[in-house]
N, C-alpha and C positions, 0 to 999 in steps of 0.2 A: 194218166189221162189226159192224152195234147188239147190243148189251150186252141180257142177258139184264133184268137188271135195274134195279128200275123208279127216272122218279128220282123224288127228296120235292119240290117246289114249297109245301109248303103249314102249311112252318115258318117259323119267321126265330128257327133257333136257335144257340148260341150254341156253340162243340165245341174242347174247348183240348186240343193233341198237345204232346205231350211226349218227347223225344229229337231225343239226341246226333245220334246220323246224319245227315249230309246228307241224301243220298240215301233213309235210310227214308224223312225228314221228306217231300222231295220224292214222293212214295211218295203216303202219305198224305196231307198237301193236295191232290193229284190229286185223285188216289178221290174224297175224298168234296167237294169243286171239282163235281165229276159227276157223284154222284148225290144232292149236296145241294145248291143250285148259290146256295141261297136263307139256309147258312150262315154265318154268322157264323165264320172259324177264329180265335184267339190260335198263339200255334205257342213255346215254350221248348225250349232247347235243353236244362235240365239242371232238377233236383228245387228246387232253392231262386228259381231262377224261372218254375215251374211254384206255386210255392207263393204267390211274391208276387200272377201274374197272379188266384189263387183268392181271393185277400184286396181286390183293388181288380174287379176284372172280373168275376168269381161263374157259373161256364161253367153249361150245362149238363148239358153230356159231359165227361168226361176219354179221353186216349187216355196212357198213361202205359206210357212203354216204362222197363224193370223197374234194367234197366245203363245207371245217366250219373254222370257226374261232378257232383263235389262236393254233392248229393246222390241220395241213388237214389232210384229210384219207390218200397222200402217203404216209405223214413225218409221219401220224399212226401207219399206217401198217407198216413199213422197222423197227419200232424202239419195235413194237409187235413183229414182225421176230426176235428181236437182243436178248427177253430175253429164256433162255435156257428150253427150255421144252425139252420131251422124245416125245411128237405130239404135230405136224401142225395142230392149230387152221382153218381149213377155213374160210378167210374172202372172203367174196362178196359181189364189190364195184355196188355203187348206183348215181347212173352218173343219170346228169339232159338230159347227148342228146345223141348220139349214134353217137358221134363228133368222123369220120377218125381218125384212133391212139390210138383214150382214151383206148381200147382192150386190145392195148397192153401194154400203158402208166399202167395204170391197174394193170396187170401181172408183166410187168417189176418192178414194187414196191414193190412183193411182194405178192397181192392180186391173187385168185385161180379165182375168178369167176367175170362176171358182167352182172349189172340188169340197168335196165334202167330205169327214172321215169319217168313217176309216174305208178309206182310198181303193179302189177297186180297180185291176188288171182293167180291164176294157175304160175305164175313168181316162184310167191314166197313160193307154194306148192311144186313141181320139185325140187327148188333150198336147200332145206329141205332134200328133200331123196335125191337125189345124191350126197349133201356134208354128210350131218347124216350116207350116208348109213341103214334109215334104213330099219326093218326086209318085211315091206308089197310092198315092188316095186309091186305089178302084179295092187297096185292100183294109180301109182306114174301118173300123169302126162305128157302128153310128153312136152321134150321141148317145150319152146315161139319161136316163131316168133317171132325176134325183127324188121321186118325191115314194117312190115307189113300194106301197106300204107290204111290199110281202118280201123284201128282199131283208135274208138275214144280217144283220154284223156282222158274228160269226164265224165259221162256215172253217169244219177241218178240213175236209177233201181240199175245201181254194186254196189255204194254205201248205197242201202239204203239197198241192200244185207249184207251188211258188218253188218249196223250198226244200224238195225233196222228200228220202225217208226219213231225215236224221232227224232222228227223236229229243236229241238232244234239246234241242234247236226249237223244234219245235213244241 
């Protein structure tokens, strides 16, 4: 099945994914590799690793899980914001629930945007286009509707679209 999301091929940027859940990390990595194959991905399994990678690699964008061991996403964001850089790195929160007040808590911690897990291709694509100011805005997807009651949390055909027909991975 063909994806409705365009592939980003004109940018060689670095994205840091901070996520302690291996399945969520695999999903994020797979989606980004699919829609932005030229991007370099950094992976951190907790907030402290994310902070250390930021200091050594300075990513162009960060996808930050909120609930992680050692240092959570809020603490890591505050520490990253304390680093003296001339340009602000966009930090997008990844959270398991659209809990009332969660968006405000993320923004108050210094995050720039908010995505609800499980993340989907159109949400990631929209966030990359929005925060990385990519040139091909004409092909950028519309911003997602976060409270779509009809959307499924798990759809096997969407997963197979991401990972192919690799049954052991599915």
